[in-house]
ZAFIDO-993691 format. One record per residue (C-alpha): residue number from 1; residue in one letter; x, y, z. Coordinates in Angstrom, 3 decimals, m for minus. Example, Ala and Ser with C-alpha at 12.3 -4.5 7.8 and 13.67 -1.06 7.14 Angstrom:
i=1 | aa=a | x=12.300 | y=m4.500 | z=7.800
i=2 | aa=s | x=13.670 | y=m1.060 | z=7.140
END
This chain:
i=1 | aa=x | x=0.000 | y=0.000 | z=0.000
i=2 | aa=x | x=1.376 | y=3.424 | z=m0.954
i=3 | aa=x | x=0.727 | y=6.761 | z=0.661
i=4 | aa=x | x=m0.978 | y=9.548 | z=m1.288
i=5 | aa=x | x=2.139 | y=11.340 | z=m2.407
i=6 | aa=x | x=1.111 | y=14.996 | z=m2.623
i=7 | aa=x | x=m0.641 | y=15.373 | z=0.785
i=8 | aa=x | x=2.125 | y=13.484 | z=2.543
i=9 | aa=x | x=4.898 | y=15.541 | z=0.933
i=10 | aa=x | x=3.102 | y=18.748 | z=1.816
i=11 | aa=x | x=2.405 | y=17.861 | z=5.456
i=12 | aa=x | x=5.697 | y=16.193 | z=6.224
i=13 | aa=x | x=7.534 | y=19.029 | z=4.515
i=14 | aa=x | x=5.639 | y=21.572 | z=6.618
i=15 | aa=x | x=6.401 | y=19.697 | z=9.819
i=16 | aa=x | x=10.075 | y=19.390 | z=8.964
i=17 | aa=x | x=10.312 | y=23.062 | z=7.995
i=18 | aa=x | x=8.697 | y=23.995 | z=11.306
i=19 | aa=x | x=11.056 | y=21.777 | z=13.265
i=20 | aa=x | x=14.148 | y=22.792 | z=11.273
i=21 | aa=x | x=13.326 | y=26.468 | z=11.609
i=22 | aa=x | x=13.053 | y=26.148 | z=15.367
i=23 | aa=x | x=16.332 | y=24.239 | z=15.452
i=24 | aa=x | x=18.177 | y=26.865 | z=13.378
i=25 | aa=x | x=16.772 | y=29.683 | z=15.477
i=26 | aa=x | x=17.985 | y=27.935 | z=18.605
i=27 | aa=x | x=21.466 | y=27.472 | z=17.133
i=28 | aa=x | x=21.733 | y=31.112 | z=16.042
i=29 | aa=x | x=20.665 | y=32.333 | z=19.455
i=30 | aa=x | x=23.106 | y=30.164 | z=21.335
i=31 | aa=x | x=25.965 | y=32.635 | z=21.107
i=32 | aa=x | x=24.150 | y=35.634 | z=22.536
i=33 | aa=x | x=21.883 | y=33.985 | z=25.084
i=34 | aa=x | x=21.192 | y=35.943 | z=28.253
i=35 | aa=x | x=22.315 | y=34.502 | z=31.504
i=36 | aa=x | x=21.248 | y=30.912 | z=31.792
i=37 | aa=x | x=18.145 | y=30.365 | z=33.935
i=38 | aa=x | x=18.649 | y=29.112 | z=37.406
i=39 | aa=x | x=19.191 | y=25.354 | z=37.404
i=40 | aa=x | x=16.253 | y=23.262 | z=38.525
i=41 | aa=x | x=16.558 | y=20.217 | z=40.717
i=42 | aa=x | x=16.431 | y=17.200 | z=38.385
i=43 | aa=x | x=13.006 | y=15.636 | z=38.282
i=44 | aa=x | x=13.688 | y=12.485 | z=36.329
i=45 | aa=x | x=16.825 | y=12.145 | z=34.230
i=46 | aa=x | x=16.265 | y=13.841 | z=30.846
i=47 | aa=x | x=12.543 | y=14.449 | z=31.397
i=48 | aa=x | x=12.962 | y=17.176 | z=33.996
i=49 | aa=x | x=11.216 | y=20.108 | z=32.303
i=50 | aa=x | x=7.598 | y=20.528 | z=31.231
i=51 | aa=x | x=8.694 | y=21.523 | z=27.712
i=52 | aa=x | x=10.446 | y=18.160 | z=27.290
i=53 | aa=x | x=7.042 | y=16.650 | z=26.528
i=54 | aa=x | x=4.917 | y=16.871 | z=23.379
i=55 | aa=x | x=1.273 | y=18.019 | z=23.529
i=56 | aa=x | x=m1.275 | y=15.719 | z=25.156
i=57 | aa=x | x=m2.590 | y=14.530 | z=21.790
i=58 | aa=x | x=0.814 | y=13.142 | z=20.723
i=59 | aa=x | x=1.553 | y=9.633 | z=21.940
i=60 | aa=x | x=4.966 | y=7.964 | z=22.090
i=61 | aa=x | x=7.016 | y=11.135 | z=21.720
i=62 | aa=x | x=10.029 | y=9.861 | z=23.681
i=63 | aa=x | x=11.853 | y=6.716 | z=24.720
i=64 | aa=x | x=13.045 | y=5.904 | z=28.251
i=65 | aa=x | x=16.383 | y=5.351 | z=29.935
i=66 | aa=x | x=17.147 | y=1.793 | z=30.993
i=67 | aa=x | x=15.028 | y=0.669 | z=33.930
i=68 | aa=x | x=12.485 | y=3.507 | z=33.621
i=69 | aa=x | x=8.759 | y=2.847 | z=34.035
i=70 | aa=x | x=5.741 | y=4.957 | z=33.073
i=71 | aa=x | x=2.101 | y=4.348 | z=33.897
i=72 | aa=x | x=m0.331 | y=6.468 | z=31.941
i=73 | aa=x | x=m3.980 | y=7.329 | z=31.485
i=74 | aa=x | x=m5.345 | y=9.224 | z=28.491
i=75 | aa=x | x=m8.851 | y=10.551 | z=27.857
i=76 | aa=x | x=m9.955 | y=11.459 | z=24.333
i=77 | aa=x | x=m13.288 | y=12.945 | z=23.263
i=78 | aa=x | x=m14.379 | y=13.715 | z=19.714
i=79 | aa=x | x=m17.663 | y=15.603 | z=19.251
i=80 | aa=x | x=m19.301 | y=15.362 | z=15.830
i=81 | aa=x | x=m22.239 | y=17.725 | z=15.536
i=82 | aa=x | x=m22.605 | y=18.448 | z=11.831
i=83 | aa=x | x=m22.934 | y=16.682 | z=8.511
i=84 | aa=x | x=m20.603 | y=17.414 | z=5.613
i=85 | aa=x | x=m20.258 | y=16.351 | z=2.004
i=86 | aa=x | x=m16.960 | y=17.328 | z=0.457
i=87 | aa=x | x=m16.190 | y=20.684 | z=2.066
i=88 | aa=x | x=m19.846 | y=21.733 | z=2.415
i=89 | aa=x | x=m21.924 | y=21.597 | z=5.583
i=90 | aa=x | x=m25.383 | y=20.023 | z=5.367
i=91 | aa=x | x=m28.271 | y=20.747 | z=7.706
i=92 | aa=x | x=m30.554 | y=17.772 | z=8.528
i=93 | aa=x | x=m33.200 | y=19.274 | z=6.240
i=94 | aa=x | x=m30.712 | y=19.706 | z=3.391
i=95 | aa=x | x=m29.486 | y=16.141 | z=3.887
i=96 | aa=x | x=m33.011 | y=14.730 | z=3.616
i=97 | aa=x | x=m33.665 | y=16.869 | z=0.546
i=98 | aa=x | x=m30.439 | y=15.993 | z=m1.284
i=99 | aa=x | x=m30.257 | y=12.350 | z=m0.200
i=100 | aa=x | x=m33.870 | y=11.137 | z=0.034
i=101 | aa=x | x=m32.802 | y=7.530 | z=m0.427
i=102 | aa=x | x=m31.472 | y=7.234 | z=3.136
i=103 | aa=x | x=m34.009 | y=6.148 | z=5.751
i=104 | aa=x | x=m32.027 | y=7.536 | z=8.718
i=105 | aa=x | x=m30.610 | y=11.021 | z=9.291
i=106 | aa=x | x=m27.449 | y=11.229 | z=11.464
i=107 | aa=x | x=m27.545 | y=14.174 | z=13.900
i=108 | aa=x | x=m24.516 | y=13.875 | z=16.186
i=109 | aa=x | x=m21.980 | y=11.419 | z=17.548
i=110 | aa=x | x=m19.596 | y=11.447 | z=20.494
i=111 | aa=x | x=m16.647 | y=9.057 | z=20.623
i=112 | aa=x | x=m14.703 | y=8.764 | z=23.879
i=113 | aa=x | x=m11.725 | y=6.612 | z=24.809
i=114 | aa=x | x=m10.163 | y=5.974 | z=28.205
i=115 | aa=x | x=m6.724 | y=4.509 | z=27.489
i=116 | aa=x | x=m4.607 | y=2.831 | z=30.149
i=117 | aa=x | x=m0.979 | y=2.038 | z=29.437
i=118 | aa=x | x=2.420 | y=1.090 | z=30.732
i=119 | aa=x | x=5.916 | y=1.728 | z=29.335
i=120 | aa=x | x=9.192 | y=0.081 | z=30.369
i=121 | aa=x | x=12.763 | y=0.267 | z=29.056
i=122 | aa=x | x=14.652 | y=m2.994 | z=29.663
i=123 | aa=x | x=17.544 | y=m1.604 | z=27.608
i=124 | aa=x | x=18.879 | y=1.782 | z=26.530
i=125 | aa=x | x=18.211 | y=0.962 | z=22.894
i=126 | aa=x | x=14.503 | y=0.171 | z=23.096
i=127 | aa=x | x=11.361 | y=0.842 | z=25.127
i=128 | aa=x | x=8.299 | y=m1.403 | z=25.343
i=129 | aa=x | x=4.715 | y=m0.198 | z=25.803
i=130 | aa=x | x=1.206 | y=m1.592 | z=26.034
i=131 | aa=x | x=m2.053 | y=0.359 | z=25.628
i=132 | aa=x | x=m5.612 | y=m0.798 | z=26.300
i=133 | aa=x | x=m8.556 | y=1.532 | z=25.592
i=134 | aa=x | x=m12.084 | y=1.477 | z=26.980
i=135 | aa=x | x=m14.385 | y=3.192 | z=24.482
i=136 | aa=x | x=m17.747 | y=4.902 | z=24.941
i=137 | aa=x | x=m19.811 | y=5.936 | z=21.921
i=138 | aa=x | x=m23.088 | y=7.810 | z=21.552
i=139 | aa=x | x=m25.103 | y=8.313 | z=18.355
i=140 | aa=x | x=m28.144 | y=10.533 | z=17.883
i=141 | aa=x | x=m30.206 | y=10.185 | z=14.728
i=142 | aa=x | x=m33.654 | y=10.302 | z=13.161
i=143 | aa=x | x=m35.012 | y=6.863 | z=12.288
i=144 | aa=x | x=m38.220 | y=5.952 | z=10.431
i=145 | aa=x | x=m41.318 | y=5.124 | z=12.463
i=146 | aa=x | x=m42.085 | y=2.376 | z=9.962
i=147 | aa=x | x=m39.185 | y=1.299 | z=7.702
i=148 | aa=x | x=m41.728 | y=m0.093 | z=5.246
i=149 | aa=x | x=m43.630 | y=3.201 | z=4.975
i=150 | aa=x | x=m41.480 | y=6.234 | z=4.040
i=151 | aa=x | x=m44.455 | y=8.558 | z=4.619
i=152 | aa=x | x=m44.847 | y=7.546 | z=8.270
i=153 | aa=x | x=m42.233 | y=10.079 | z=9.408
i=154 | aa=x | x=m39.227 | y=9.821 | z=11.703
i=155 | aa=x | x=m38.519 | y=9.791 | z=15.426
i=156 | aa=x | x=m35.467 | y=10.798 | z=17.451
i=157 | aa=x | x=m33.241 | y=7.903 | z=18.522
i=158 | aa=x | x=m30.183 | y=7.799 | z=20.811
i=159 | aa=x | x=m27.877 | y=4.815 | z=21.123
i=160 | aa=x | x=m25.009 | y=4.432 | z=23.595
i=161 | aa=x | x=m22.404 | y=1.674 | z=23.770
i=162 | aa=x | x=m19.221 | y=0.967 | z=25.690
i=163 | aa=x | x=m16.567 | y=m1.720 | z=25.859
i=164 | aa=x | x=m12.922 | y=m2.661 | z=25.502
i=165 | aa=x | x=m11.171 | y=m1.434 | z=22.368
i=166 | aa=x | x=m8.211 | y=m2.921 | z=20.495
i=167 | aa=x | x=m5.105 | y=m3.551 | z=22.633
i=168 | aa=x | x=m1.763 | y=m2.368 | z=21.266
i=169 | aa=x | x=1.783 | y=m3.627 | z=21.921
i=170 | aa=x | x=4.510 | y=m1.164 | z=20.959
i=171 | aa=x | x=8.285 | y=m1.100 | z=20.404
i=172 | aa=x | x=10.063 | y=2.291 | z=20.499
i=173 | aa=x | x=13.543 | y=2.511 | z=18.992
i=174 | aa=x | x=15.759 | y=5.610 | z=19.288
i=175 | aa=x | x=18.109 | y=5.688 | z=16.306
i=176 | aa=x | x=19.607 | y=9.157 | z=15.921
i=177 | aa=x | x=20.640 | y=11.899 | z=18.330
i=178 | aa=x | x=22.592 | y=15.116 | z=17.830
i=179 | aa=x | x=22.818 | y=17.279 | z=20.914
i=180 | aa=x | x=19.276 | y=17.973 | z=22.069
i=181 | aa=x | x=17.724 | y=16.765 | z=18.802
i=182 | aa=x | x=16.446 | y=13.188 | z=18.663
i=183 | aa=x | x=14.605 | y=10.844 | z=16.353
i=184 | aa=x | x=12.884 | y=7.572 | z=17.076
i=185 | aa=x | x=10.920 | y=4.875 | z=15.278
i=186 | aa=x | x=7.780 | y=3.273 | z=16.707
i=187 | aa=x | x=6.179 | y=0.055 | z=15.523
i=188 | aa=x | x=3.135 | y=m1.596 | z=17.075
i=189 | aa=x | x=0.743 | y=m4.477 | z=16.613
i=190 | aa=x | x=m2.887 | y=m4.087 | z=17.657
i=191 | aa=x | x=m4.991 | y=m7.089 | z=18.595
i=192 | aa=x | x=m8.690 | y=m7.386 | z=17.658
i=193 | aa=x | x=m9.916 | y=m7.243 | z=21.264
i=194 | aa=x | x=m12.628 | y=m4.663 | z=20.502
i=195 | aa=x | x=m16.037 | y=m5.891 | z=19.382
i=196 | aa=x | x=m17.258 | y=m5.356 | z=15.804
i=197 | aa=x | x=m20.727 | y=m6.788 | z=16.579
i=198 | aa=x | x=m22.138 | y=m3.951 | z=18.665
i=199 | aa=x | x=m25.936 | y=m3.704 | z=18.224
i=200 | aa=x | x=m28.507 | y=m1.094 | z=19.163
i=201 | aa=x | x=m31.277 | y=m1.557 | z=21.711
i=202 | aa=x | x=m33.459 | y=m3.252 | z=19.067
i=203 | aa=x | x=m30.769 | y=m5.771 | z=18.159
i=204 | aa=x | x=m29.736 | y=m4.082 | z=14.900
i=205 | aa=x | x=m26.055 | y=m3.642 | z=14.054
i=206 | aa=x | x=m24.760 | y=m0.130 | z=14.740
i=207 | aa=x | x=m22.684 | y=1.772 | z=12.122
i=208 | aa=x | x=m18.958 | y=1.215 | z=11.634
i=209 | aa=x | x=m17.972 | y=4.299 | z=13.658
i=210 | aa=x | x=m19.893 | y=2.955 | z=16.673
i=211 | aa=x | x=m17.962 | y=m0.326 | z=16.794
i=212 | aa=x | x=m15.265 | y=m0.809 | z=19.457
i=213 | aa=x | x=m12.468 | y=m2.108 | z=17.250
i=214 | aa=x | x=m11.381 | y=m2.953 | z=13.719
i=215 | aa=x | x=m11.738 | y=m6.721 | z=14.080
i=216 | aa=x | x=m8.351 | y=m7.294 | z=12.430
i=217 | aa=x | x=m4.682 | y=m7.501 | z=13.317
i=218 | aa=x | x=m3.193 | y=m4.110 | z=12.517
i=219 | aa=x | x=0.300 | y=m2.680 | z=12.142
i=220 | aa=x | x=1.015 | y=0.858 | z=13.374
i=221 | aa=x | x=4.273 | y=2.629 | z=12.679
i=222 | aa=x | x=5.549 | y=6.118 | z=13.326
i=223 | aa=x | x=8.593 | y=8.359 | z=13.069
i=224 | aa=x | x=9.158 | y=11.127 | z=15.630
i=225 | aa=x | x=11.652 | y=13.995 | z=15.719
i=226 | aa=x | x=12.117 | y=16.301 | z=18.738
i=227 | aa=x | x=14.462 | y=19.127 | z=19.646
i=228 | aa=x | x=14.812 | y=21.678 | z=22.420
i=229 | aa=x | x=16.731 | y=24.785 | z=23.404
i=230 | aa=x | x=16.537 | y=26.287 | z=26.877
i=231 | aa=x | x=12.817 | y=26.774 | z=27.601
i=232 | aa=x | x=11.575 | y=25.909 | z=24.107
i=233 | aa=x | x=11.001 | y=22.594 | z=22.359
i=234 | aa=x | x=9.593 | y=21.455 | z=19.036
i=235 | aa=x | x=8.833 | y=18.278 | z=17.208
i=236 | aa=x | x=7.217 | y=16.470 | z=14.290
i=237 | aa=x | x=5.635 | y=13.045 | z=13.949
i=238 | aa=x | x=4.235 | y=10.936 | z=11.093
i=239 | aa=x | x=2.174 | y=7.786 | z=11.658
i=240 | aa=x | x=0.277 | y=5.182 | z=9.670
i=241 | aa=x | x=m2.109 | y=2.329 | z=10.448
i=242 | aa=x | x=m2.303 | y=m0.664 | z=8.126
i=243 | aa=x | x=m4.723 | y=m3.600 | z=8.371
i=244 | aa=x | x=m3.049 | y=m6.976 | z=7.843
i=245 | aa=x | x=m6.232 | y=m8.897 | z=6.997
i=246 | aa=x | x=m9.981 | y=m8.570 | z=6.638
i=247 | aa=x | x=m11.909 | y=m9.181 | z=9.833
i=248 | aa=x | x=m14.195 | y=m12.175 | z=10.265
i=249 | aa=x | x=m17.201 | y=m10.176 | z=9.025
i=250 | aa=x | x=m15.507 | y=m9.722 | z=5.665
i=251 | aa=x | x=m14.446 | y=m6.086 | z=5.683
i=252 | aa=x | x=m11.308 | y=m4.068 | z=6.322
i=253 | aa=x | x=m11.364 | y=m0.700 | z=8.078
i=254 | aa=x | x=m9.708 | y=1.960 | z=5.936
i=255 | aa=x | x=m6.043 | y=2.761 | z=6.473
i=256 | aa=x | x=m5.248 | y=5.967 | z=8.359
i=257 | aa=x | x=m2.337 | y=8.402 | z=7.997
i=258 | aa=x | x=m1.390 | y=11.186 | z=10.392
i=259 | aa=x | x=1.205 | y=13.937 | z=10.676
i=260 | aa=x | x=1.813 | y=16.579 | z=13.346
i=261 | aa=x | x=4.131 | y=19.477 | z=14.078
i=262 | aa=x | x=4.277 | y=21.284 | z=17.429
i=263 | aa=x | x=6.008 | y=23.899 | z=19.549
i=264 | aa=x | x=6.191 | y=24.147 | z=23.357
i=265 | aa=x | x=7.332 | y=27.003 | z=25.595
i=266 | aa=x | x=7.861 | y=26.987 | z=29.358
i=267 | aa=x | x=5.906 | y=29.548 | z=31.359
i=268 | aa=x | x=7.284 | y=28.457 | z=34.708
i=269 | aa=x | x=9.591 | y=25.785 | z=36.046
i=270 | aa=x | x=6.973 | y=22.997 | z=35.748
i=271 | aa=x | x=4.487 | y=24.474 | z=33.263
i=272 | aa=x | x=4.563 | y=24.681 | z=29.473
i=273 | aa=x | x=2.131 | y=25.859 | z=26.788
i=274 | aa=x | x=1.921 | y=24.021 | z=23.471
i=275 | aa=x | x=0.573 | y=24.606 | z=19.973
i=276 | aa=x | x=0.089 | y=21.840 | z=17.408
i=277 | aa=x | x=m0.888 | y=21.506 | z=13.765
i=278 | aa=x | x=m2.233 | y=18.087 | z=12.769
i=279 | aa=x | x=m3.283 | y=16.344 | z=9.559
i=280 | aa=x | x=m5.269 | y=13.101 | z=9.252
i=281 | aa=x | x=m6.356 | y=11.141 | z=6.195
i=282 | aa=x | x=m8.686 | y=8.132 | z=6.417
i=283 | aa=x | x=m9.539 | y=5.770 | z=3.571
i=284 | aa=x | x=m12.836 | y=4.063 | z=2.811
i=285 | aa=x | x=m13.723 | y=0.644 | z=4.182
i=286 | aa=x | x=m12.992 | y=m2.314 | z=1.914
i=287 | aa=x | x=m15.745 | y=m4.908 | z=1.855
i=288 | aa=x | x=m18.831 | y=m4.568 | z=4.038
i=289 | aa=x | x=m20.559 | y=m5.898 | z=7.144
i=290 | aa=x | x=m23.491 | y=m7.969 | z=5.800
i=291 | aa=x | x=m25.584 | y=m6.876 | z=8.798
i=292 | aa=x | x=m25.377 | y=m3.189 | z=7.769
i=293 | aa=x | x=m27.648 | y=m1.882 | z=5.015
i=294 | aa=x | x=m25.809 | y=0.950 | z=3.213
i=295 | aa=x | x=m29.157 | y=2.371 | z=2.057
i=296 | aa=x | x=m30.309 | y=2.941 | z=5.652
i=297 | aa=x | x=m27.696 | y=5.555 | z=6.591
i=298 | aa=x | x=m24.486 | y=6.994 | z=5.115
i=299 | aa=x | x=m22.770 | y=5.908 | z=8.324
i=300 | aa=x | x=m23.408 | y=2.327 | z=7.170
i=301 | aa=x | x=m22.049 | y=2.866 | z=3.675
i=302 | aa=x | x=m18.423 | y=1.600 | z=3.422
i=303 | aa=x | x=m17.829 | y=3.950 | z=0.484
i=304 | aa=x | x=m18.640 | y=7.077 | z=2.518
i=305 | aa=x | x=m16.041 | y=6.824 | z=5.300
i=306 | aa=x | x=m12.977 | y=8.530 | z=3.780
i=307 | aa=x | x=m11.866 | y=12.051 | z=4.537
i=308 | aa=x | x=m9.070 | y=14.492 | z=5.271
i=309 | aa=x | x=m8.854 | y=16.820 | z=8.258
i=310 | aa=x | x=m6.429 | y=19.582 | z=9.196
i=311 | aa=x | x=m6.704 | y=20.859 | z=12.767
i=312 | aa=x | x=m4.803 | y=22.999 | z=15.219
i=313 | aa=x | x=m5.055 | y=24.061 | z=18.818
i=314 | aa=x | x=m3.428 | y=24.874 | z=22.147
i=315 | aa=x | x=m2.405 | y=22.699 | z=25.048
i=316 | aa=x | x=m0.738 | y=22.740 | z=28.441
i=317 | aa=x | x=1.686 | y=20.432 | z=30.296
i=318 | aa=x | x=2.138 | y=20.455 | z=34.067
i=319 | aa=x | x=5.042 | y=18.521 | z=35.584
i=320 | aa=x | x=5.024 | y=17.730 | z=39.310
i=321 | aa=x | x=8.210 | y=16.434 | z=41.052
i=322 | aa=x | x=6.460 | y=13.919 | z=43.313
i=323 | aa=x | x=6.809 | y=10.129 | z=43.420
i=324 | aa=x | x=9.393 | y=10.182 | z=40.630
i=325 | aa=x | x=7.450 | y=12.509 | z=38.329
i=326 | aa=x | x=3.812 | y=13.254 | z=37.556
i=327 | aa=x | x=2.721 | y=14.821 | z=34.287
i=328 | aa=x | x=m0.744 | y=16.307 | z=33.709
i=329 | aa=x | x=m1.631 | y=17.516 | z=30.219
i=330 | aa=x | x=m4.530 | y=18.853 | z=28.172
i=331 | aa=x | x=m5.076 | y=19.777 | z=24.529
i=332 | aa=x | x=m7.982 | y=21.013 | z=22.391
i=333 | aa=x | x=m7.896 | y=20.774 | z=18.594
i=334 | aa=x | x=m10.242 | y=22.609 | z=16.241
i=335 | aa=x | x=m10.641 | y=21.892 | z=12.515
i=336 | aa=x | x=m9.318 | y=24.453 | z=10.050
i=337 | aa=x | x=m10.082 | y=22.340 | z=6.977
i=338 | aa=x | x=m12.165 | y=19.195 | z=6.391
i=339 | aa=x | x=m13.053 | y=17.362 | z=3.211
i=340 | aa=x | x=m14.998 | y=14.103 | z=3.334
i=341 | aa=x | x=m16.451 | y=11.490 | z=0.994
i=342 | aa=x | x=m19.775 | y=11.920 | z=2.748
i=343 | aa=x | x=m22.321 | y=12.685 | z=3.723
i=344 | aa=x | x=m20.828 | y=11.936 | z=7.120
i=345 | aa=x | x=m20.602 | y=13.417 | z=10.588
i=346 | aa=x | x=m17.430 | y=15.427 | z=11.213
i=347 | aa=x | x=m15.732 | y=16.602 | z=14.392
i=348 | aa=x | x=m16.008 | y=20.223 | z=15.493
i=349 | aa=x | x=m13.605 | y=19.794 | z=18.424
i=350 | aa=x | x=m11.356 | y=17.082 | z=19.882
i=351 | aa=x | x=m10.153 | y=17.076 | z=23.476
i=352 | aa=x | x=m7.292 | y=15.078 | z=24.973
i=353 | aa=x | x=m6.336 | y=14.984 | z=28.645
i=354 | aa=x | x=m3.631 | y=12.792 | z=30.164
i=355 | aa=x | x=m1.729 | y=11.706 | z=33.244
i=356 | aa=x | x=1.667 | y=10.023 | z=33.407
i=357 | aa=x | x=3.636 | y=8.678 | z=36.343
i=358 | aa=x | x=7.341 | y=8.389 | z=35.533
i=359 | aa=x | x=9.700 | y=6.545 | z=37.846
END
C-alpha cells in the first residue's frame, strides 16, 4: 500500500520546515543567550522540564532510559455535531432533501476513549509499551417510524455503547541523536480485542464508527523527531495504520495516515504551553458488514467513510516532582479544513487529557 504522495509531501515538509526552523533559530541564538536560567533540581533524568514533553494529543514522543517505568492514562473525546459532504456543511433538512434515499438522518456522535498504558525500558536501545482503551460511543439520529412506509415520518433515537477497544503492543527505537535533537521509530501491533458486533437496543447492528475495534490484526508505525533549546522545544511526527487482513465479518477498516508538528514554551519551572498543527487522512472501508444496510444511513455505507482533516489548537503540560514525576496535560484541537467522501458526521472539536507517572 502506498501513501498519497502529494498530501504526505506537503504535510511532512511543513512539519520538517517547522522543526528545522526552530532548530536553526535555537542554534543562532546560542551565542548571545542571556544569563542561563537558574538550574532546577532534576526531576527524572532527561525528562525534567515541562517543555520536554509533546502536547497531550501526541503519543509515544520519547523513549526511556534503561530501567524507567511509566504508567499512563489518556482521555480522548471527539464531538461530531454536523454533517458534511466534500467541504460543504449540510443541515438535517438539506441532507433529507439531497439524499432522500437514506431512511435515517445522522444528527450527532460522540466518541470517547479511556486509554490505560504502561511503558518500560529494559535496555537503553529500546522501550516497550502496552495500551488498552475502553471506548464509549453515543449516536443521535432520526429513524423511520415504519421502515416499510417512508411517509410515516421519523422519530429521534439515541444509542449508547461501551466496551474494551483494540489492545496495542509497541516497540520504540531511538536511532539518531545530535545534541538535544532526537529521532525515534515506533512500531506496534494491535490485537482485535474490541467488538465489531455492537448492536442497538433493538438488536440491529450499529454503524462502523460505533464499533469498538477494527476486528483485524493491525500494524502501526511512526517516526518522531524532537528538539529543544533552553525553555523551548519542538517536534514532528508521522504515523500510519495498516490492516493486515480482513476481519471475520468480511471487511477491512480503511487505512489511516497522520502527521503533526508542534512547539512548546515553558511559562514556569513545571508548566509549558503548546501549539500543534495536525493532519489526518482516512480511507474508505474495503468490503462490508453484511448486517449493515448501506441504504439505511451513510454511516453504514463503506464507500462514505474517507476524509481528510487539518486541525490545530493549544495545550498545556504540568510537571510535578512527586513520586518520581507526575505529568498532567490537556489539549484542544479545532478543525481548520475538512473534506470528506460523505455525507458523514465530522468533528467540530477534539479534546485530549492525560496523566503520566514516571519513575
